[in-house]
N, C-alpha and C positions, 0 to 999 in steps of 0.2 A: 502493501501500500504506498511506503514511505519513497520506494525507489517509481514508484508509478508519479506520486505527487511533485518528486523533483524533476522527470523529464518531461514533465505536463509545465512545469514551471521555465526551463529549460528552454522548450521548444515557443512559448511569449515570448520570453526576452528574446529570442533569437527572431522571429517573429515581428518583433516590433522594434529592431535595431535594423530589418532588411530593407527599408525604405528609405534610410539614412545610408545603406551604400553605395548607392545612384549618385546622392543630392552631390557629393564633395564635403561628408562630414569626418570630420576629423578630431581625431580627440585631443584637448590642448597639449602642446610642445611636442606634437607629429603632424607639425606643421610639410610637407613633402618640398624638397627643395630642388632646383636645377642642376644638371649637372658640374653647369660652371660652378655652382655653391661645394663641390666634393671639398675642399681644403682652403678656406677664405683665410684671411691675415684680417685681424683686426686694427688696423693704427690708431692708435689713439692718444695722446702724449700723458695720459694717466689709466695703468688699469686697476686703480683700486679703487674704482668710482660702483657707485653702487648698477650705472646702467651697463659699463662696462660688464660687468659681475653677470647679468641677466643676461644681454646678450650672446656671451662668452657659453652660458647652460642652456639658451633657447638652441642653440645652434649646434652644441652635441647632441643637443637631445631630437634635432631633428635626423641623425646621421653625419653630420659634417664633423670632419676632423679635422677643426685649424693648425695651419699650416706655423711653421718656426717663426717665419722671416717672411717678408712681399716678398721675396727675389721664385719662391718653393710654395708660391701660394697659387692657387687655380684664377679668384678673383681680391680683392684688397676693398675690405669695405673700412670709410675713412669715416672716423667720427670726428670732423673739425671743430665743435663745437657740444661740448660736456658740462653744462653748467646746472647748480640749482642754486636755490635759496629765499627768504619771505622779504613777503613788501606789511608793512602796516595797513589794515583795510578802514581801523577805526579806533577812535579811542572812548572810555566810559566816562561820565560827565565828574571822575574827579581829574580827569587827564592823563589816564593809565591804559594801557594798550588792550581794548578789547576783543579784537579779532585779527588774522592772519591769515595772509595767501603765502600758500607753498609754492612754488614753481621749478619746473625741469623743463628746460631747454635743451633740445638736440639738431646740430646738423650732419646731416653724411650722404656719403656717396661711395657710389661701388664705380673701381674697374678691371678691368683685363689685361693688364699692361695698358699699351697706348687707347688704348679704346677703354669711351667710359659705358660704361653699363646701365646705370643711371645717375643721370645730374645731382647735384646737390638738393636736398631736400629738407626743409626747414617743418621741427615739432616742436609745439611748449603746450604741456599740458598742465592745469591749478586745482589746487583744492583751497581752501578755506575751510579754517578751525579757529574757534573761539579760545579765548586765552583767559586765563584765570592765574593771579601771581602767590595763591595760598596752592595751588598742584604745578611749580614751575617744572620738577624732574618730569612730572608724567605728559606736562605738558611737549619738555622736549621731546619724549620718546613718542605722542602722539608726533609729530613736527617729522620725525625719524622716520618715523614708519609710512606716512604719506610720503617722504621722498622717496621712500625705496620702493612703496605700491605703484609712483607715477614713471620709477625707471624704468618699472617692467613692462607698464604698459607703453611705454616709448618702446620699448625692446621687441614686444609684441608685432607693432607697427610694425616696426623694422623687419621685424621677419617675414611679415605675410607680405610685402615690395618683393624683399629677396624672391620669395617663393613664385613672384608674378613675372621675376624674369624670365 
């Protein structure tokens, strides 16, 4: 009886996913990359930013094997801008910060030797958060979490553009 229930559940799951197979659906992190992106090199000034880490992880998850340098790469992804920060949005009645906006900006391009595969593209994402000076450490942690989430969203956008090459 139990085996029949498990078999029925597996069949129902397979039947439910079958329509998704033909629509281009892919699990997150499983974006297929073209052959030119098999061994990419990410050219960035700083290899320790949230965006660089997220992009490297997503490229590896998609099956790419990052090249050790630009000469050995099948394509070069240039991160010419990788910047983040915060801006004050509002102040309270007693002239203290009330809200901040965290932003993450990036500019990237892709080339294969002298050929430009993707011209420079700019992406800037923002998120707002309320500030409370009685919870400074918590708000600093929230800001850093937002910054990492924005970098991951930008890495996802870059990967989708690379998949479309």
